[in-house]
C-alpha positions, -999 to +999 in steps of 0.1 A: +000+000+000+014+034-010+019+059+018+006+094+011+030+123+015+022+146+044+023+179+024+009+213+033+006+245+013+025+277+019+009+310+012+027+343+008+005+371+021+011+409+021+007+425+055-020+451+055-008+483+072-040+487+092-039+452+108-025+442+141+009+424+136+007+387+138+031+366+159+056+343+141+053+306+149+091+302+144+105+330+166+074+342+185+081+378+176+056+401+159+058+401+121+063+437+109+077+428+074+059+436+042+052+399+036+045+369+058+040+332+051+010+312+062+016+275+066+002+248+090-025+273+100+002+296+115+020+327+104+058+329+098+085+354+089+100+344+055+133+337+073+117+316+100+099+289+078+129+267+070+136+231+063+148+213+095+175+194+075+190+217+049+179+251+064+165+263+030+138+290+031+107+271+022+089+301+008+116+304-018+118+267-029+081+261-036+046+264-023+046+231-004+062+218+028+063+183+043+062+170+078+077+139+094+082+133+131+073+169+139+099+182+115+092+207+088+109+197+056+114+206+020+103+181-006+139+169-014+147+162+023+113+146+029+118+122+000+154+115+011+142+107+046+111+085+038+115+075+002+089+079-024+068+049-015+085+038+017+102+006+004+123-009-023+102-025-050+128-052-055+135-064-020+105-048-002+128-035+026+124+001+038+149+025+023+160+046+052+178+079+054+211+063+066+218+041+036+229+051+002+202+048-024+195+052-061+164+070-072+142+063-103+112+084-111+089+066-087+111+047-063+142+045-041+164+014-043+193+004-020+223+003-043+225-035-042+190-037-057+194-010-084+203-032-114+192-042-148+161-064-146+173-086-174+210-090-169+210-083-131+239-059-138+244-032-113+246+004-123+274+028-113+268+065-107+264+082-141+253+051-160+222+055-181+192+035-172+157+032-186+123+025-170+100+003-191+069-014-178+081-009-142+115-026-150+149-010-148+169-017-179+205-010-190+209+008-223+218-024-242+187-042-231+165-012-236+177-008-272+174-045-279+138-044-266+131-015-290+145-034-320+124-064-311+093-041-311+104-027-345+119+006-333+155+011-341+173+036-319+187+066-336+225+068-335+238+104-335 
């Protein structure tokens, strides 16, 4: 079963001069800036709403934040910590934040599982891989599959 991401929207609002200043959820001081952020039903200074891992300003990197274990995270760190679907599709084990992993479009794999589905050949950093019908393929097997289907790869 696929876990749903715990994501929340971030709104940038301009402070109206005739309103009472709101308190920042990050530093507890009044927000007197021209703009403020609203996230998690609270108000924030732009500098105070940051990712707990990489310290990036969340209002600058997108309009969404993520939460895990009471931490506020950017998308990249959330996915790094919990994986896209929580476990490796090959070995079914959880891909945690402490291990080195390879990422495809939809999944995280421990390095030992990230290999060509046909030849069981492992990939090195920088190697090309292809996803076809939920299978990871090396370039050779991908091109051979295209030729069997009647599509010849274009050589440039």
